[in-house]
N, C-alpha and C positions, 0 to 999 in steps of 0.2 A: 240847203237849209242851214248851213253852219252859221252860228251867230258869232259876232265879235263883240267883246266887252267894250271896245272903243267905238264901234259902229252903232251900237245900240240894238234894240230888238224890234221885231216887226209887230204888226197888229195882233196876229194870232198868238204869238209868244207872250205878248203883254196880257192878253185875255186869260191865258192859262196861269200866268204868274199872279194875276189879280185874284183868280179863283183860289189859288193856294194861299195867298196872303190873307184872305178873309177867314180862313179856317185855322183855329188854334192848333189842331192836330194834323193838318194837311188833309189830303184826300187819297182814297185808294185809286190805283190805276184804273180799275173797272169803272169807278164813278166818273173819272175824267174822260174815259173812252165813251161813256154814255153821253157826255157833253160834246162829243165829236172830236176829241183830241186824239191824234194818232200816236201810236207807239214810237214812231220815228221822231215826232216832235218832243216827246218826253225824253227820249234818249239824248237828243241834242241839248235840251235844257240841263240834264244831269251832266253830260260831258263838258259843257261850257261853264259849269259851276253855279248855275242859277237855281237849281233844285237838287234835292237828294232823293234817292229811292231806297227804302228800307224794307226788306222782306219781313213778313209777319204771318202768324198763324192765328186765326180766330178759333177759339175753342168752343165747342158745343157738342151736339150729338156726333158730328163728324168734323174733324179739323178742316179748315178751309185756308189754303195758302193764298196770300195776296201781297201786293207791294204798295206801301204807303209812300206817297210823294209829299215832300215839304219844300217850301221856298227857303233859300239861303239868304244871308245878308247881301250877297252880290245881286241876287234876284230882286230883293227889296229896293236896292239902290237903282237897279235898271228900270223899275217901274216908277220910281220917284222922280226921275228926270234924266 
Protein backbone atom coordinates (compact mmCIF):
# COMPACT_ATOMS: atom_id res chain seq x y z
CA UNK A 1 0.00 0.00 0.00
CA UNK A 2 3.01 2.31 -0.16
CA UNK A 3 2.23 5.49 -2.02
CA UNK A 4 4.56 7.30 -4.33
CA UNK A 5 4.38 11.06 -4.73
CA UNK A 6 5.34 10.53 -8.37
CA UNK A 7 2.85 7.70 -9.00
CA UNK A 8 -0.06 9.47 -7.35
CA UNK A 9 -2.65 8.14 -4.98
CA UNK A 10 -5.35 5.52 -5.20
CA UNK A 11 -9.11 5.92 -4.82
CA UNK A 12 -9.19 5.09 -1.10
CA UNK A 13 -6.29 7.38 -0.26
CA UNK A 14 -7.90 10.20 -2.26
CA UNK A 15 -11.18 9.70 -0.36
CA UNK A 16 -9.40 9.98 3.01
CA UNK A 17 -7.45 13.06 1.94
CA UNK A 18 -10.64 14.68 0.67
CA UNK A 19 -12.27 14.06 4.06
CA UNK A 20 -9.32 15.72 5.76
CA UNK A 21 -9.26 18.61 3.28
CA UNK A 22 -12.91 19.48 3.98
CA UNK A 23 -12.22 19.93 7.69
CA UNK A 24 -10.47 23.04 8.99
CA UNK A 25 -9.15 21.18 12.05
CA UNK A 26 -8.73 17.72 10.57
CA UNK A 27 -10.40 14.66 12.08
CA UNK A 28 -9.62 12.29 14.90
CA UNK A 29 -8.34 8.85 14.05
CA UNK A 30 -11.47 7.42 15.70
CA UNK A 31 -13.76 9.39 13.37
CA UNK A 32 -11.80 8.30 10.32
CA UNK A 33 -11.92 4.70 11.49
CA UNK A 34 -15.70 5.05 11.81
CA UNK A 35 -15.66 5.92 8.10
CA UNK A 36 -13.86 2.65 7.36
CA UNK A 37 -10.32 4.00 7.18
CA UNK A 38 -7.70 1.56 8.45
CA UNK A 39 -4.85 2.42 10.77
CA UNK A 40 -2.49 1.04 8.13
CA UNK A 41 -3.76 3.53 5.53
CA UNK A 42 -3.38 6.43 7.96
CA UNK A 43 0.14 5.29 8.76
CA UNK A 44 1.06 5.25 5.06
CA UNK A 45 -0.43 8.72 4.47
CA UNK A 46 1.62 10.11 7.36
CA UNK A 47 4.78 8.24 6.35
CA UNK A 48 4.53 9.52 2.78
CA UNK A 49 3.94 13.12 3.91
CA UNK A 50 0.31 13.47 2.79
CA UNK A 51 -1.06 13.84 6.34
CA UNK A 52 0.10 14.58 9.88
CA UNK A 53 -0.89 12.86 13.11
CA UNK A 54 -0.87 14.91 16.31
CA UNK A 55 -1.61 13.36 19.72
CA UNK A 56 -4.05 15.36 21.82
CA UNK A 57 -6.00 15.07 25.05
CA UNK A 58 -9.64 16.12 25.28
CA UNK A 59 -10.28 17.55 28.73
CA UNK A 60 -13.46 16.81 30.60
CA UNK A 61 -14.48 14.69 33.56
CA UNK A 62 -11.86 12.23 32.36
CA UNK A 63 -9.06 13.07 29.94
CA UNK A 64 -9.42 11.21 26.64
CA UNK A 65 -6.35 10.60 24.48
CA UNK A 66 -6.80 10.80 20.72
CA UNK A 67 -4.86 11.46 17.55
CA UNK A 68 -5.85 14.31 15.22
CA UNK A 69 -5.14 13.79 11.52
CA UNK A 70 -4.62 16.76 9.18
CA UNK A 71 -3.84 17.00 5.50
CA UNK A 72 -0.50 18.50 4.44
CA UNK A 73 0.29 20.73 1.46
CA UNK A 74 1.59 17.61 -0.36
CA UNK A 75 -1.74 15.90 0.37
CA UNK A 76 -3.64 18.87 -1.07
CA UNK A 77 -1.47 18.79 -4.19
CA UNK A 78 -2.07 15.03 -4.55
CA UNK A 79 -5.86 15.43 -4.64
CA UNK A 80 -5.70 18.51 -6.84
CA UNK A 81 -4.25 16.64 -9.73
